[in-house]
C-alpha positions as CSV (number, residue, x, y, z in Angstrom):
1,M,-4.1,86.4,-58.4
2,I,-7.6,86.4,-56.9
3,D,-8.3,88.7,-53.9
4,D,-11.1,87.7,-51.5
5,A,-10.8,84.2,-52.9
6,L,-13.0,82.7,-50.1
7,T,-16.1,83.8,-48.4
8,E,-15.6,85.3,-44.9
9,D,-16.9,82.0,-43.3
10,A,-14.5,79.9,-45.3
11,F,-11.6,82.1,-44.7
12,A,-12.3,82.1,-40.9
13,A,-12.5,78.3,-41.0
14,W,-9.2,77.9,-42.9
15,T,-7.4,80.4,-40.6
16,A,-8.6,78.6,-37.5
17,E,-7.5,75.2,-39.0
18,E,-4.0,76.6,-39.8
19,R,-3.7,77.8,-36.2
20,S,-4.8,74.4,-34.8
21,V,-2.3,72.2,-36.6
22,R,1.1,71.4,-35.3
23,H,3.9,72.9,-37.5
24,R,7.5,71.7,-37.6
25,P,10.7,73.6,-38.5
26,S,11.7,73.5,-42.1
27,F,15.1,74.5,-43.3
28,S,15.2,75.8,-46.9
29,S,16.4,73.5,-49.6
30,I,17.4,76.6,-51.6
31,D,19.7,78.3,-49.1
32,P,19.3,76.9,-45.6
33,V,21.6,79.6,-44.0
34,F,20.3,82.8,-45.7
35,D,16.6,81.8,-45.9
36,G,16.1,81.3,-42.2
37,V,13.7,78.8,-40.7
38,A,10.0,78.5,-41.8
39,F,7.5,76.1,-40.3
40,H,5.2,73.7,-42.1
41,A,2.5,71.2,-41.5
42,D,1.5,68.5,-44.1
43,A,-2.2,68.2,-44.7
44,S,-4.8,67.1,-47.2
45,F,-8.3,68.3,-48.0
46,A,-9.5,65.0,-46.6
47,S,-7.7,65.5,-43.2
48,V,-8.7,69.1,-42.4
49,D,-11.7,70.0,-40.2
50,V,-13.1,72.9,-42.1
51,G,-16.2,71.3,-43.7
52,D,-16.7,70.1,-47.3
53,D,-18.2,73.4,-48.5
54,H,-15.0,75.3,-47.4
55,V,-12.8,72.7,-49.0
56,Q,-14.7,73.1,-52.3
57,E,-14.3,76.9,-52.1
58,V,-10.5,76.5,-52.1
59,R,-10.6,73.9,-54.9
60,S,-13.0,76.1,-56.9
61,A,-10.8,79.2,-56.5
62,V,-7.7,77.3,-57.6
63,R,-9.5,76.0,-60.7
64,K,-10.6,79.6,-61.4
65,G,-6.9,80.7,-61.3
66,L,-5.8,77.8,-63.5
67,E,-8.5,78.7,-66.0
68,A,-7.3,82.3,-66.1
69,L,-3.8,81.0,-66.9
70,D,-5.2,78.4,-69.4
71,V,-3.4,75.6,-67.5
72,R,-4.6,72.0,-67.4
73,V,-3.3,70.0,-64.5
74,S,-4.4,67.1,-62.3
75,D,-6.2,67.9,-59.0
76,S,-4.3,67.1,-55.8
77,D,-5.6,66.5,-52.3
78,R,-2.3,67.3,-50.6
79,F,-0.9,70.7,-49.5
80,R,1.1,72.3,-46.7
81,F,0.4,75.0,-44.2
82,W,3.3,77.4,-44.0
83,R,4.4,80.0,-41.4
84,Y,7.2,82.5,-42.0
85,G,8.3,84.6,-39.1
86,R,10.6,87.6,-39.0
87,G,13.9,86.9,-40.7
88,S,12.6,83.9,-42.8
89,G,12.0,83.8,-46.5
90,L,12.8,81.5,-49.5
91,G,15.4,82.2,-52.2
92,W,14.8,82.2,-56.0
93,H,13.7,78.9,-57.4
94,D,11.4,77.4,-60.0
95,D,9.8,74.4,-58.1
96,G,11.5,71.9,-60.4
97,R,10.2,69.3,-62.8
98,G,7.1,67.1,-62.5
99,R,4.8,70.0,-61.4
100,G,2.2,71.7,-63.6
101,A,1.2,74.6,-61.3
102,A,1.4,75.8,-57.8
103,Y,-0.9,77.9,-55.6
104,T,-0.7,79.9,-52.4
105,L,-3.6,81.1,-50.3
106,Y,-2.6,83.7,-47.7
107,L,-4.2,83.1,-44.2
108,S,-2.7,85.8,-42.1
109,G,-5.3,87.8,-40.2
110,E,-3.6,91.0,-41.0
111,W,-0.5,92.0,-43.0
112,R,1.2,95.3,-43.6
113,A,3.4,96.4,-46.5
114,T,6.3,97.1,-44.2
115,W,6.4,93.6,-42.9
116,G,7.9,92.0,-46.1
117,G,7.1,88.4,-47.0
118,E,6.1,89.3,-50.6
119,L,6.0,86.6,-53.3
120,E,8.2,87.9,-56.1
121,L,8.1,86.2,-59.5
122,F,9.2,86.6,-63.0
123,D,6.2,86.1,-65.2
124,C,8.0,84.3,-68.0
125,P,9.0,80.7,-68.7
126,V,12.3,79.6,-67.2
127,D,13.7,78.9,-70.7
128,E,13.4,82.6,-71.5
129,V,15.8,83.6,-68.7
130,P,19.3,83.7,-70.2
131,C,21.5,81.3,-68.3
132,V,24.8,83.1,-68.4
133,D,26.5,82.4,-65.1
134,V,24.5,79.4,-63.8
135,D,23.8,81.6,-60.8
136,V,20.0,82.1,-60.6
137,P,20.0,85.5,-58.8
138,K,22.6,86.9,-61.2
139,D,21.0,85.3,-64.3
140,L,17.6,86.8,-63.3
141,M,19.0,90.3,-63.8
142,N,18.8,89.4,-67.5
143,A,15.2,88.2,-67.5
144,P,13.0,89.6,-70.3
145,V,10.5,91.0,-67.9
146,P,10.8,92.8,-64.5
147,A,9.9,90.9,-61.3
148,T,6.4,91.2,-60.0
149,S,5.9,91.7,-56.3
150,I,2.7,90.3,-54.7
151,A,1.9,91.2,-51.1
152,P,0.7,88.4,-48.9
153,R,-2.7,90.1,-48.4
154,P,-5.1,88.0,-46.3
155,N,-7.5,85.9,-48.4
156,R,-5.4,86.4,-51.6
157,L,-4.9,83.4,-53.8
158,V,-1.9,83.3,-56.2
159,V,-1.7,80.5,-58.9
160,M,1.3,80.2,-61.1
161,V,2.5,77.8,-63.7
162,A,5.4,75.5,-63.1
163,G,8.7,76.8,-64.2
164,T,8.1,80.3,-62.9
165,F,11.1,81.7,-61.0
166,H,9.9,83.0,-57.7
167,R,10.9,83.7,-54.1
168,V,9.4,84.7,-50.8
169,R,11.1,87.9,-49.5
170,K,12.2,87.8,-45.9
171,V,9.7,88.8,-43.3
172,E,11.0,92.0,-41.8
173,A,11.7,92.5,-38.1
174,S,8.9,95.1,-38.1
175,A,6.4,92.2,-38.4
176,G,7.1,91.5,-34.7
177,D,5.4,88.3,-33.7
178,N,3.1,88.3,-36.7
179,L,3.5,85.3,-39.0
180,R,3.1,85.1,-42.8
181,R,0.6,82.2,-42.9
182,S,-0.5,80.3,-46.0
183,I,-1.5,77.1,-47.7
184,T,0.7,76.0,-50.6
185,G,-0.1,73.2,-53.0
186,F,1.4,71.7,-56.1
187,L,-0.5,70.2,-59.0
188,A,0.9,67.6,-61.5
189,P,0.7,68.2,-65.2
């Protein structure tokens, strides 16, 4: 996790870009009924209008996070902008095979602890979680470490290795019209 991952200018450029692109509804592949509807927009570093310097800031921050985790992955040009409104989240999952790492950069202009939307994760390999019931939420109760909760603080970057169980807690009604905004990208091993 890296707070203040980007300079003020870069953060402002990325938040403006996120607000300018057209998002479309996305139903969760984890639990389409319980998770609610989020909105996403596919993008690439080549397609955004933030300037090369600001693109390089994101890439550099992600590399810094990967180095801290001692993870070697291939660079990727693709990512998605995400918006989660009140009542939406994403259930427990591990991003599946074929990925080496993932990152999320929070782009909300403001966020309060009472608004929910936290990224929760189990900082241990999937193989270390006892698979007793083949029911992920129930099996995670037997994980060897407690879950870590990471608030979606503006300009915070979270990098995690593939195979990390995680979820996005639902955005609370108290968030009103405020959206949990982010960039999420996946990197191949």
